[in-house]
C-alpha positions as CSV (number, residue, x, y, z in Angstrom):
1,M,0.0,0.0,0.0
2,I,1.3,3.4,-0.9
3,N,0.2,6.6,0.8
4,L,1.1,9.8,-1.2
5,R,1.9,12.7,1.0
6,G,2.9,16.3,0.4
7,L,6.0,17.9,2.0
8,N,4.0,19.3,5.0
9,E,2.4,15.9,5.7
10,F,5.7,14.1,5.5
11,T,7.5,16.6,7.7
12,R,5.0,16.0,10.5
13,F,6.6,12.6,11.0
14,F,9.6,14.4,12.4
15,D,7.6,16.4,15.1
16,G,9.5,16.3,18.4
17,L,12.8,15.4,16.7
18,E,15.8,17.6,15.9
19,L,16.3,17.8,12.1
20,I,19.9,17.3,11.0
21,E,21.3,18.6,7.7
22,P,20.1,18.2,5.1
23,G,16.8,17.8,7.0
24,V,13.7,16.9,5.0
25,R,14.4,17.2,1.3
26,S,13.7,15.5,-2.0
27,V,15.8,12.4,-2.2
28,A,16.9,13.6,-5.7
29,E,18.9,16.3,-3.9
30,W,20.8,13.7,-1.7
31,R,23.6,13.0,-4.1
32,A,27.3,12.7,-3.7
33,A,29.2,15.5,-5.5
34,A,31.2,12.9,-7.4
35,E,28.2,11.0,-8.6
36,P,28.0,10.5,-12.4
37,Q,25.8,12.9,-14.4
38,P,23.0,13.3,-15.4
39,R,21.2,13.1,-12.1
40,P,17.4,12.6,-11.8
41,S,15.5,15.8,-11.1
42,V,13.2,16.4,-8.2
43,V,10.2,15.9,-10.5
44,E,11.5,12.5,-11.8
45,V,12.0,11.1,-8.2
46,S,9.0,12.6,-6.4
47,M,10.0,11.2,-3.0
48,Y,11.1,12.9,0.3
49,G,13.6,11.7,2.9
50,G,14.6,13.1,6.2
51,V,17.3,12.8,8.8
52,A,16.7,13.6,12.5
53,R,17.6,12.5,16.0
54,K,15.9,12.5,19.4
55,P,16.8,15.7,21.3
């Protein structure tokens, strides 16, 4: 089962946690600088990811 969520809905999963860089972003933007080109765009990936820790 897949639940489509917008950025605000997804970000709520991190309530009460301390976001760590890069925080909540499109996973298309989580790329190593040396990764081969071309990279997929935000529109092509359409998925968010996040990094946080308990305060």
